[in-house]
C-alpha positions as CSV (number, residue, x, y, z in Angstrom):
1,M,-24.6,-52.7,6.2
2,T,-22.6,-55.4,4.5
3,S,-19.0,-54.2,3.8
4,F,-18.3,-54.0,0.1
5,F,-14.6,-54.2,0.5
6,P,-13.4,-55.4,4.0
7,V,-10.7,-53.2,5.5
8,S,-7.9,-54.4,7.7
9,S,-7.5,-51.5,10.1
10,K,-4.0,-52.8,11.2
11,S,-2.6,-52.3,7.7
12,F,-4.6,-49.5,6.2
13,S,-2.6,-46.6,7.5
14,A,0.7,-48.0,6.3
15,K,-0.6,-49.0,2.9
16,A,-2.4,-45.6,2.5
17,N,0.7,-43.7,3.4
18,L,2.9,-45.7,1.0
19,L,0.5,-45.4,-1.9
20,L,0.2,-41.6,-1.2
21,Q,4.0,-41.3,-1.6
22,D,4.0,-43.4,-4.8
23,V,1.2,-41.3,-6.4
24,S,2.9,-38.0,-5.2
25,N,6.2,-39.0,-6.7
26,K,4.8,-40.5,-9.9
27,F,2.7,-37.5,-10.9
28,N,4.7,-34.8,-9.1
29,I,1.7,-33.6,-7.0
30,K,3.4,-33.1,-3.6
31,N,1.6,-29.8,-3.3
32,C,-1.7,-31.7,-3.4
33,T,-0.8,-34.5,-1.1
34,F,0.7,-32.1,1.5
35,G,-2.4,-29.9,1.2
36,A,-4.6,-32.9,1.8
37,R,-2.6,-33.9,4.8
38,D,-2.9,-30.4,6.3
39,D,-6.7,-30.4,5.7
40,A,-7.1,-33.9,7.2
41,A,-5.0,-33.0,10.2
42,R,-7.3,-30.2,11.2
43,T,-10.1,-32.7,12.0
44,Y,-8.4,-36.1,12.5
45,G,-4.9,-35.3,14.0
46,S,-1.9,-36.5,12.2
47,S,-2.1,-40.3,12.3
48,G,-4.5,-43.2,12.3
49,D,-6.9,-44.8,9.8
50,R,-9.4,-41.9,9.8
51,F,-6.6,-39.4,9.1
52,F,-5.3,-41.3,6.1
53,A,-8.9,-42.1,4.9
54,A,-9.7,-38.3,5.0
55,I,-6.5,-37.6,2.9
56,W,-7.6,-40.0,0.2
57,I,-11.1,-38.6,0.1
58,I,-9.7,-35.1,-0.2
59,M,-7.5,-36.3,-3.0
60,Y,-10.6,-37.4,-4.9
61,T,-12.7,-34.3,-4.2
62,N,-10.2,-31.5,-4.7
63,K,-8.8,-30.3,-8.0
64,C,-5.2,-31.5,-8.4
65,L,-3.2,-30.9,-11.6
66,M,-0.6,-33.6,-12.3
67,D,2.7,-33.0,-14.2
68,Q,1.8,-33.5,-17.8
69,E,5.2,-35.1,-18.5
70,S,4.3,-37.9,-16.0
71,L,1.5,-39.0,-18.4
72,T,2.3,-40.9,-21.6
73,Q,-1.2,-40.5,-23.0
74,E,-3.8,-37.7,-23.0
75,K,-1.4,-35.3,-21.3
76,H,-4.1,-32.6,-21.3
77,L,-6.3,-34.8,-19.0
78,N,-4.1,-34.1,-16.0
79,D,-6.7,-33.3,-13.2
80,F,-6.1,-36.2,-10.7
81,P,-9.8,-36.9,-9.8
82,F,-11.0,-36.7,-13.4
83,R,-8.2,-38.9,-14.7
84,L,-8.8,-41.4,-11.8
85,N,-12.4,-41.9,-12.9
86,K,-11.4,-42.2,-16.5
87,E,-8.8,-44.8,-15.9
88,L,-11.2,-46.8,-13.7
89,R,-13.9,-46.7,-16.3
90,C,-11.4,-47.7,-19.1
91,A,-9.5,-50.3,-17.1
92,L,-10.4,-53.1,-19.6
93,H,-9.3,-51.1,-22.6
94,Q,-6.1,-52.6,-24.1
95,G,-4.9,-49.2,-25.5
96,R,-4.3,-47.6,-22.1
97,D,-0.8,-47.3,-20.6
98,P,-0.7,-50.2,-18.0
99,K,1.7,-48.4,-15.7
100,V,-0.5,-45.3,-15.4
101,R,-3.7,-47.4,-15.3
102,D,-2.4,-49.7,-12.5
103,I,-1.5,-46.9,-10.1
104,F,-4.9,-45.4,-10.6
105,L,-6.5,-48.8,-10.0
106,K,-4.6,-48.9,-6.7
107,A,-5.8,-45.4,-5.9
108,G,-9.4,-46.4,-6.6
109,R,-9.2,-49.4,-4.3
110,M,-7.6,-47.2,-1.6
111,I,-10.4,-44.6,-1.8
112,N,-12.9,-47.4,-1.6
113,K,-11.3,-48.5,1.7
114,A,-11.2,-44.9,2.9
115,L,-14.9,-44.6,2.4
116,E,-15.5,-47.9,4.2
117,I,-13.5,-46.5,7.2
118,M,-15.7,-43.4,7.2
119,K,-18.7,-45.7,7.5
120,P,-21.1,-45.2,4.5
121,K,-24.7,-44.4,5.4
122,L,-27.8,-45.3,3.5
123,Y,-29.3,-42.3,1.8
124,P,-33.0,-42.8,0.7
125,T,-33.1,-40.2,-2.0
126,L,-30.2,-38.5,-3.9
127,Y,-30.0,-36.8,-7.3
128,R,-27.4,-36.8,-10.1
129,G,-27.5,-34.7,-13.2
130,V,-25.8,-35.9,-16.4
131,K,-25.7,-35.0,-20.1
132,K,-25.7,-38.5,-21.3
133,F,-26.3,-42.0,-19.8
134,L,-25.2,-45.1,-21.6
135,F,-27.3,-47.5,-19.6
136,A,-30.8,-46.0,-20.1
137,D,-32.1,-49.1,-21.9
138,E,-30.8,-51.7,-19.4
139,A,-32.1,-53.3,-16.3
140,Y,-28.8,-53.0,-14.3
141,F,-25.5,-51.2,-14.7
142,I,-22.1,-51.1,-12.9
143,E,-20.4,-47.7,-12.3
144,S,-16.8,-48.6,-12.8
145,G,-15.7,-45.2,-11.6
146,F,-16.9,-43.4,-8.4
147,F,-20.6,-42.6,-8.3
148,S,-21.5,-39.3,-6.6
149,A,-24.8,-37.7,-6.1
150,T,-26.3,-34.8,-4.2
151,E,-29.1,-34.3,-1.6
152,D,-30.0,-31.1,-3.4
153,C,-32.1,-31.6,-6.5
154,D,-31.5,-28.1,-7.8
155,V,-27.7,-28.8,-7.8
156,A,-28.3,-32.0,-9.9
157,L,-30.6,-30.2,-12.3
158,S,-28.0,-27.5,-12.9
159,F,-25.4,-30.2,-13.8
160,A,-28.0,-31.9,-16.1
161,E,-28.4,-28.7,-18.2
162,G,-31.8,-29.8,-19.4
163,Q,-30.7,-33.4,-20.2
164,I,-30.9,-36.3,-17.8
165,L,-31.8,-36.4,-14.1
166,L,-31.0,-39.5,-12.2
167,V,-33.1,-40.0,-9.1
168,V,-31.2,-42.4,-6.8
169,E,-33.8,-44.0,-4.6
170,S,-31.3,-45.8,-2.4
171,M,-27.5,-45.6,-2.1
172,H,-24.8,-46.1,0.5
173,G,-22.3,-43.4,0.6
174,V,-20.3,-40.9,2.6
175,K,-21.3,-37.2,2.6
176,I,-18.2,-35.3,1.8
177,N,-19.2,-32.3,4.0
178,D,-19.3,-34.6,7.0
179,V,-15.7,-35.8,6.5
180,V,-13.6,-33.0,5.1
181,R,-13.8,-29.4,3.9
182,P,-14.8,-29.9,0.3
183,M,-13.9,-27.6,-2.6
184,Y,-17.6,-27.1,-3.4
185,P,-19.5,-27.4,-0.1
186,R,-22.9,-26.3,-1.6
187,E,-23.1,-29.3,-3.8
188,E,-23.9,-31.5,-0.7
189,E,-22.0,-34.4,-2.5
190,V,-22.5,-38.0,-1.3
191,L,-19.7,-40.3,-2.6
192,G,-20.4,-44.0,-3.2
193,L,-17.9,-46.7,-3.8
194,H,-16.5,-47.4,-7.3
195,G,-17.7,-50.6,-8.8
196,S,-21.2,-50.2,-7.3
197,T,-24.1,-51.9,-9.1
198,F,-27.4,-50.2,-9.7
199,K,-30.8,-51.3,-10.8
200,I,-32.9,-49.1,-13.1
201,I,-36.4,-48.8,-11.6
202,K,-38.2,-46.7,-14.2
203,T,-37.7,-44.0,-16.8
204,V,-39.9,-41.0,-17.2
205,D,-39.8,-39.2,-20.6
206,D,-43.2,-37.6,-20.8
207,P,-42.5,-33.8,-21.1
208,D,-45.6,-32.7,-19.2
209,E,-45.1,-35.1,-16.3
210,I,-41.4,-34.0,-16.0
211,R,-42.3,-30.3,-16.2
212,Q,-44.8,-30.7,-13.5
213,A,-42.3,-32.3,-11.2
214,Y,-39.4,-30.2,-12.1
215,P,-40.6,-26.7,-13.4
216,T,-37.2,-25.1,-13.1
217,N,-34.2,-26.4,-15.1
218,T,-36.5,-29.1,-16.5
219,P,-34.6,-32.2,-17.7
220,S,-35.6,-34.0,-20.9
221,K,-35.6,-37.4,-19.1
222,V,-35.8,-38.7,-15.5
223,I,-34.4,-42.1,-14.7
224,H,-34.9,-43.7,-11.3
225,V,-32.2,-46.0,-10.1
226,K,-31.5,-47.9,-6.9
227,Q,-28.1,-49.3,-5.7
228,V,-27.9,-53.1,-5.4
229,K,-26.4,-53.7,-2.0
230,S,-23.5,-55.9,-3.0
231,W,-21.1,-55.7,-5.9
232,R,-21.3,-59.5,-6.1
233,N,-24.5,-58.9,-8.2
234,Y,-22.0,-58.3,-11.0
235,L,-22.7,-61.8,-12.3
236,L,-26.4,-61.0,-12.4
237,V,-25.7,-57.8,-14.4
238,K,-23.7,-59.8,-17.0
239,K,-26.8,-61.8,-17.9
240,Y,-28.2,-58.7,-19.6
241,R,-26.9,-58.4,-23.2
242,G,-27.1,-54.7,-23.3
243,W,-24.5,-54.3,-20.5
244,K,-21.6,-55.6,-22.5
245,Q,-22.7,-53.5,-25.5
246,S,-22.8,-50.3,-23.5
247,A,-19.5,-51.0,-21.9
248,M,-17.9,-51.5,-25.3
249,T,-19.6,-48.4,-26.6
250,E,-17.9,-46.4,-23.8
251,T,-14.7,-48.2,-24.4
252,K,-14.6,-47.2,-28.1
253,S,-15.8,-43.7,-27.8
254,F,-14.3,-42.6,-24.5
255,C,-11.3,-44.8,-23.7
256,N,-9.3,-44.7,-26.9
257,P,-6.3,-42.4,-26.0
258,Y,-5.3,-41.8,-29.6
């Protein structure tokens, strides 16, 4: 597999540890970072790249409430993993606080490197349930946040709540259960890198066809997607007019903090 973001193993541990301290102090979440260290140490000892990679993956997968006073905007959105994805997806929005945004961008890059250290595998079929999908009418899309899916279709259908099921026909990722002790082990979550590019293969919206394939928790639409191997296909994606429009739609409706 071609590396999405090359990792320098000589510098990763030091950089991961330093950023962990910065994030912990900035958002007053020492209880979360210490807990992540303890969980990682049970499997990976107390040092080395895989130890620090596991810490950062745990920080993404476990609930962690930040001190609301450390946030200048949307203080109520203080769950670290949720806020991380929001700041990544809204990175181009000029209304975001740059100091908060920049530390989350650093955290996103660090988690990407952590996933690379854990050696992502190719999963031929995964599922993701969503209530809305901005890119349904496009040929390609970029997930600016982290893209996670599950091997268990029933789990994805429960998240969809009768709306949209994404069938991921090919994706590189790290199965959380194989790396750390996840908060929700039954979800069989596979985490892909943020900034990943996907191609939309086909869309199924015929009710009878969908009901025959998914008789329980039947979704209203099924969209088949496939990960494009390299994020360098970003330039290819930008050729499609709808991509910019969808990105701007998300920016206006989702990213405005006021």
